[in-house]
C-alpha positions as CSV (number, residue, x, y, z in Angstrom):
1,X,169.6,77.0,97.2
2,X,168.9,74.4,99.9
3,X,165.3,74.3,98.8
4,X,166.5,73.4,95.3
5,X,168.7,70.6,96.7
6,X,166.0,69.3,99.0
7,X,163.3,69.2,96.3
8,X,165.6,67.4,93.8
9,X,166.9,65.0,96.5
10,X,163.4,63.9,97.4
11,X,162.6,63.5,93.7
12,X,165.8,61.5,93.3
13,X,164.5,59.1,96.0
14,X,161.2,58.4,94.2
15,X,161.8,59.0,90.5
16,X,161.7,55.5,89.2
17,X,161.2,54.5,85.5
18,X,163.9,56.2,83.5
19,X,164.1,59.5,81.5
20,X,160.5,59.5,80.1
21,X,159.1,59.0,83.6
22,X,161.4,61.7,85.1
23,X,159.8,64.2,82.7
24,X,156.5,63.4,84.3
25,X,157.9,63.7,87.9
26,X,159.5,67.0,87.1
27,X,156.5,68.5,85.4
28,X,154.3,67.5,88.3
29,X,156.7,68.9,90.9
30,X,157.8,72.1,89.2
31,X,154.9,73.1,87.0
32,X,151.8,71.8,88.6
33,X,152.7,71.9,92.3
34,X,155.4,74.4,93.0
35,X,155.0,76.6,89.8
36,X,158.7,77.3,89.6
37,X,158.3,77.7,85.9
38,X,155.5,77.7,83.3
39,X,154.5,74.9,81.0
40,X,156.1,76.9,78.1
41,X,159.4,77.2,79.9
42,X,159.3,73.5,81.0
43,X,158.6,72.4,77.4
44,X,161.5,74.6,76.1
45,X,163.9,72.9,78.5
46,X,162.6,69.5,77.5
47,X,163.1,70.3,73.8
48,X,166.6,71.6,74.4
49,X,167.6,68.5,76.3
50,X,166.4,66.4,73.4
51,X,168.8,68.3,71.0
52,X,171.9,67.9,73.2
53,X,174.0,64.8,74.0
54,X,173.9,63.5,77.5
55,X,171.3,62.4,80.1
56,X,168.1,64.2,79.0
57,X,166.3,64.1,82.4
58,X,169.4,65.2,84.3
59,X,169.9,68.1,81.8
60,X,166.3,69.0,82.3
61,X,166.8,69.1,86.1
62,X,170.0,71.1,85.7
63,X,168.2,73.7,83.5
64,X,165.4,74.0,86.1
65,X,167.9,74.5,88.9
66,X,169.7,77.1,86.7
67,X,166.4,78.9,86.1
68,X,165.8,79.0,89.8
69,X,169.2,79.9,91.3
70,X,171.6,80.2,88.4
71,X,174.7,77.9,88.4
72,X,174.7,77.1,92.2
73,X,171.1,76.1,91.8
74,X,171.9,73.9,88.7
75,X,174.7,72.1,90.7
76,X,172.4,71.7,93.7
77,X,169.7,70.2,91.4
78,X,172.1,67.8,89.9
79,X,173.7,66.7,93.2
80,X,170.3,66.3,94.9
81,X,168.7,64.3,92.1
82,X,171.7,62.1,91.5
83,X,172.9,61.4,95.0
84,X,170.3,58.8,96.1
85,X,171.0,56.7,93.0
86,X,174.8,57.1,93.4
87,X,174.7,55.9,97.0
88,X,172.6,52.9,96.1
89,X,174.9,51.9,93.3
90,X,177.9,52.3,95.5
91,X,176.2,50.0,98.1
92,X,175.5,47.5,95.3
93,X,179.0,47.6,94.1
94,X,180.3,46.9,97.6
95,X,177.8,44.1,98.3
96,X,177.3,40.6,96.9
97,X,175.4,40.3,93.6
98,X,173.6,37.1,94.5
99,X,170.3,38.7,95.3
100,X,170.0,40.5,92.0
101,X,168.6,37.3,90.3
102,X,166.2,36.6,93.2
103,X,162.5,36.3,92.6
104,X,161.8,39.1,95.1
105,X,164.1,41.6,93.3
106,X,162.5,40.8,89.9
107,X,159.0,41.3,91.4
108,X,159.9,44.6,93.0
109,X,161.4,45.8,89.7
110,X,158.1,44.8,87.9
111,X,156.0,46.9,90.4
112,X,158.2,49.9,89.8
113,X,158.0,49.5,86.0
114,X,154.2,49.6,86.3
115,X,154.5,52.9,88.3
116,X,156.6,54.2,85.4
117,X,153.7,53.5,83.0
118,X,151.4,55.6,85.2
119,X,153.8,58.5,85.5
120,X,154.6,58.7,81.8
121,X,151.0,58.4,80.8
122,X,150.1,61.3,83.2
123,X,152.9,63.4,81.7
124,X,151.8,62.6,78.1
125,X,148.2,63.5,78.8
126,X,149.1,66.7,80.6
127,X,151.5,67.9,78.0
128,X,149.2,67.0,75.1
129,X,146.4,69.1,76.7
130,X,148.8,72.1,77.1
131,X,150.8,72.0,73.8
132,X,148.4,70.4,71.3
133,X,145.4,72.7,71.5
134,X,145.3,73.4,67.8
135,X,144.9,71.2,64.8
136,X,148.4,71.7,63.6
137,X,150.2,71.0,66.9
138,X,148.0,68.0,67.6
139,X,148.8,66.7,64.2
140,X,152.6,67.2,64.7
141,X,152.4,65.3,68.0
142,X,150.5,62.4,66.6
143,X,152.6,62.2,63.5
144,X,155.8,62.4,65.5
145,X,154.6,59.5,67.7
146,X,153.6,57.5,64.7
147,X,156.9,57.9,62.9
148,X,158.9,57.0,66.0
149,X,156.8,54.0,66.7
150,X,157.5,52.7,63.2
151,X,161.2,53.7,63.2
152,X,162.4,54.0,66.8
153,X,165.9,55.3,66.2
154,X,168.0,58.3,67.4
155,X,168.3,59.5,63.8
156,X,164.5,59.4,63.4
157,X,164.0,61.3,66.6
158,X,166.4,64.1,65.5
159,X,164.7,64.2,62.0
160,X,161.3,64.5,63.5
161,X,162.4,67.4,65.8
162,X,164.1,69.1,62.9
163,X,161.0,68.8,60.6
164,X,158.8,70.1,63.3
165,X,161.1,73.1,63.9
166,X,161.1,73.9,60.2
167,X,157.3,73.7,60.0
168,X,156.9,75.8,63.0
169,X,159.4,78.4,61.9
170,X,157.6,78.7,58.5
171,X,154.2,79.3,60.3
172,X,155.6,81.6,62.9
173,X,153.6,82.9,65.9
174,X,153.2,85.9,68.1
175,X,156.2,86.6,70.4
176,X,155.4,84.9,73.7
177,X,155.5,86.7,77.0
178,X,158.7,85.2,78.2
179,X,161.7,86.7,80.0
180,X,165.1,85.4,78.9
181,X,167.6,84.6,81.5
182,X,170.5,85.6,79.3
183,X,170.9,86.7,75.7
184,X,174.3,85.4,74.6
185,X,176.3,82.3,74.1
186,X,178.6,81.1,76.9
187,X,182.0,80.2,75.4
188,X,183.8,79.2,78.6
189,X,181.8,76.0,79.1
190,X,182.4,75.1,75.5
191,X,186.1,75.7,75.8
192,X,186.2,73.5,78.9
193,X,184.2,70.9,77.1
194,X,186.8,70.7,74.3
195,X,189.8,70.8,76.7
196,X,188.4,67.8,78.7
197,X,188.2,65.8,75.5
198,X,192.0,66.0,75.4
199,X,192.6,65.1,79.0
200,X,193.5,61.4,78.3
201,X,196.0,62.5,75.7
202,X,197.6,65.0,78.1
203,X,198.0,62.3,80.8
204,X,198.9,59.1,79.0
205,X,199.4,56.0,81.1
206,X,197.4,57.4,84.0
207,X,194.6,54.9,84.8
208,X,192.2,57.5,86.3
209,X,192.7,59.9,83.4
210,X,191.9,57.1,81.0
211,X,188.9,56.1,83.1
212,X,187.6,59.7,83.0
213,X,188.2,59.9,79.3
214,X,186.2,56.7,78.6
215,X,183.1,57.9,80.5
216,X,183.5,61.5,79.2
217,X,183.4,60.1,75.7
218,X,180.3,58.1,76.5
219,X,178.6,61.3,77.8
220,X,179.5,63.2,74.7
221,X,178.2,60.6,72.2
222,X,175.0,59.4,73.8
223,X,171.7,60.9,72.8
224,X,168.3,59.7,73.9
225,X,168.6,58.8,77.6
226,X,169.9,56.1,79.9
227,X,169.0,53.0,77.8
228,X,171.0,54.3,74.8
229,X,174.2,54.4,76.9
230,X,174.2,50.6,77.4
231,X,175.8,49.5,74.1
232,X,178.3,52.3,74.1
233,X,179.5,51.7,77.6
234,X,179.6,47.9,76.9
235,X,181.9,48.7,74.0
236,X,184.1,50.9,76.1
237,X,184.5,48.7,79.1
238,X,183.3,45.3,78.0
239,X,186.9,43.9,77.7
240,X,187.6,44.8,81.3
241,X,184.5,43.6,83.1
242,X,182.7,40.3,82.8
243,X,179.3,40.3,81.1
244,X,177.8,39.2,84.4
245,X,179.2,42.2,86.2
246,X,178.2,44.7,83.5
247,X,174.7,43.4,83.0
248,X,174.2,43.0,86.7
249,X,175.0,46.6,87.3
250,X,172.8,47.7,84.3
251,X,169.8,45.6,85.6
252,X,170.2,47.2,89.1
253,X,170.4,50.7,87.6
254,X,167.0,50.2,86.0
255,X,165.6,49.4,89.4
256,X,167.1,52.5,91.0
257,X,165.4,55.9,91.3
258,X,167.0,58.8,89.6
259,X,169.2,58.9,86.4
260,X,170.2,55.6,84.8
261,X,173.6,57.2,84.0
262,X,174.6,56.3,87.6
263,X,175.5,53.0,86.1
264,X,178.8,54.8,85.7
265,X,179.1,54.8,89.5
266,X,179.0,51.0,89.6
267,X,181.3,50.5,86.6
268,X,183.8,53.1,87.9
269,X,184.0,51.3,91.2
270,X,184.6,48.0,89.5
271,X,187.2,49.4,87.1
272,X,189.4,50.9,89.8
273,X,190.2,48.1,92.2
274,X,193.0,50.1,93.9
275,X,190.9,53.3,94.4
276,X,187.3,52.2,93.9
277,X,185.6,55.2,95.5
278,X,187.7,57.7,93.4
279,X,187.0,55.7,90.3
280,X,183.2,55.7,91.0
281,X,183.2,59.5,91.6
282,X,185.3,60.2,88.5
283,X,183.2,58.0,86.2
284,X,180.0,59.6,87.5
285,X,181.2,63.1,87.0
286,X,182.7,62.3,83.6
287,X,179.5,60.9,82.1
288,X,177.3,63.8,83.2
289,X,179.7,66.7,82.6
290,X,179.7,67.0,78.8
291,X,175.9,67.4,78.6
292,X,175.9,70.0,81.3
293,X,178.7,72.1,79.7
294,X,176.9,72.1,76.3
295,X,173.7,73.0,78.1
296,X,175.4,76.0,79.8
297,X,176.8,77.0,76.4
298,X,173.5,77.3,74.6
299,X,170.9,77.9,77.4
300,X,171.0,81.6,77.6
301,X,170.8,82.1,73.8
302,X,168.1,79.4,73.5
303,X,165.9,81.3,75.9
304,X,166.4,84.7,74.2
305,X,165.7,83.2,70.8
306,X,162.4,82.0,72.1
307,X,161.2,85.6,72.0
308,X,161.6,85.8,68.2
309,X,158.4,85.0,66.3
310,X,159.9,82.5,63.9
311,X,161.8,80.8,66.7
312,X,158.7,80.9,68.9
313,X,156.8,79.1,66.1
314,X,159.6,76.6,65.8
315,X,159.6,76.0,69.6
316,X,155.8,75.6,69.6
317,X,156.1,72.9,67.0
318,X,159.0,71.2,68.7
319,X,157.1,71.2,71.9
320,X,154.3,69.3,70.2
321,X,156.8,66.9,68.7
322,X,158.3,66.3,72.1
323,X,154.8,65.3,73.2
324,X,154.8,62.8,70.4
325,X,158.2,61.5,71.4
326,X,156.9,61.0,75.0
327,X,153.8,59.2,73.6
328,X,156.1,56.9,71.6
329,X,158.2,56.3,74.7
330,X,155.1,55.5,76.7
331,X,154.5,52.5,74.4
332,X,158.1,51.5,73.9
333,X,160.0,50.9,76.1
334,X,157.8,51.8,79.0
335,X,154.6,49.9,78.3
336,X,155.9,46.9,76.4
337,X,158.6,46.2,79.0
338,X,156.1,46.5,81.9
339,X,152.6,45.4,81.1
340,X,152.4,41.7,80.5
341,X,148.9,40.8,81.6
342,X,145.4,42.1,82.1
343,X,146.1,42.3,85.8
344,X,149.1,44.6,85.1
345,X,146.9,46.8,82.9
346,X,144.3,47.0,85.6
347,X,146.9,48.1,88.2
348,X,148.2,50.8,85.7
349,X,144.6,52.1,85.2
350,X,144.0,52.2,88.9
351,X,147.2,54.1,89.5
352,X,146.4,56.6,86.8
353,X,143.0,57.2,88.4
354,X,144.6,57.7,91.8
355,X,147.2,60.1,90.4
356,X,145.0,62.2,88.0
357,X,141.6,61.8,89.6
358,X,142.3,61.7,93.3
359,X,145.6,63.6,93.2
360,X,147.4,61.0,95.3
361,X,151.0,62.0,96.2
362,X,153.7,60.3,94.2
363,X,155.3,59.0,97.4
364,X,152.1,57.1,98.2
365,X,152.0,55.6,94.7
366,X,155.6,54.5,95.0
367,X,154.8,52.7,98.2
368,X,151.7,51.1,96.6
369,X,153.5,49.8,93.6
370,X,156.4,48.5,95.7
371,X,153.8,46.5,97.7
372,X,152.3,45.3,94.4
373,X,155.8,43.8,93.7
374,X,156.6,42.5,97.1
375,X,153.3,41.0,98.4
376,X,153.0,38.2,95.8
377,X,156.5,37.0,96.8
378,X,155.5,36.7,100.4
379,X,152.3,34.6,99.8
């Protein structure tokens, strides 16, 4: 289990770029390098994380940890991947915010955004090669990307995945050689999920219970990754924090490695002036917990259903659609928010050549793109 924690902790230190980029980091670490799971298993976990509310990349890591060492492995994966970002956000909350608007900070963020373009492009290429080998699956991926680029909404994403599943189920396919972890639903996590929804009502007037309830509600309602949580959290806590505090924490969260949902750490610290560390911890746990409980509820049954021909066909099509979703994310928000000039594009192409052609380690690329951001500010 320590190996799971160590691996995810190291990834949590270098996984810049948000949910789409995290898929690339995870695929490279656990499919290409360590071979902890196959491309098929990885894609099934990615597809499942797209269907459930909560932080998609963290749910993916949770599922990989569960696959490796059951529930202790899942918890070790979550703690390892999230801890670096949580500690950094705590330091930020304790320190002055003056440096956030500095030219050096903006330049470093820009370099890391360029790295995210490289990582997401690598993941999209690798997954397309593995899951779009036939005319139908390639068409599903391309059409999914096209639809999402024209109408980039959560409802469109869910519709695209549903249509792909229906198409794949109708076609069917041979039962894959895949061993299910479990073969049943898990009702206890679902009951706990429902009980925690009622916690603020059971403890009225308790500030920490209300804080937990706010962030638990956010984790329950948010689909689509870290960027989607911004308007919901702003609605939930916007009356308590100033816009400068809220947007400052959000901007910093984008520059941190690991999950963007650790914005909750910063907000929980600010919202609990008497017990800031407890508030930060509660808010962080609350925003992640709903997605994990729902994942535990369906994970075993999801994997056993993957052995049924019609379900296997649906999953094959959904995998292709997920590739399309990743391609759409590569353009917006990853590319459009990062590449602003021909020089930026040249750096992205160079990074992609180093990653795919020369197999340069991710750590070296992180250092290189940090220098890309820092050096111009020193000249």
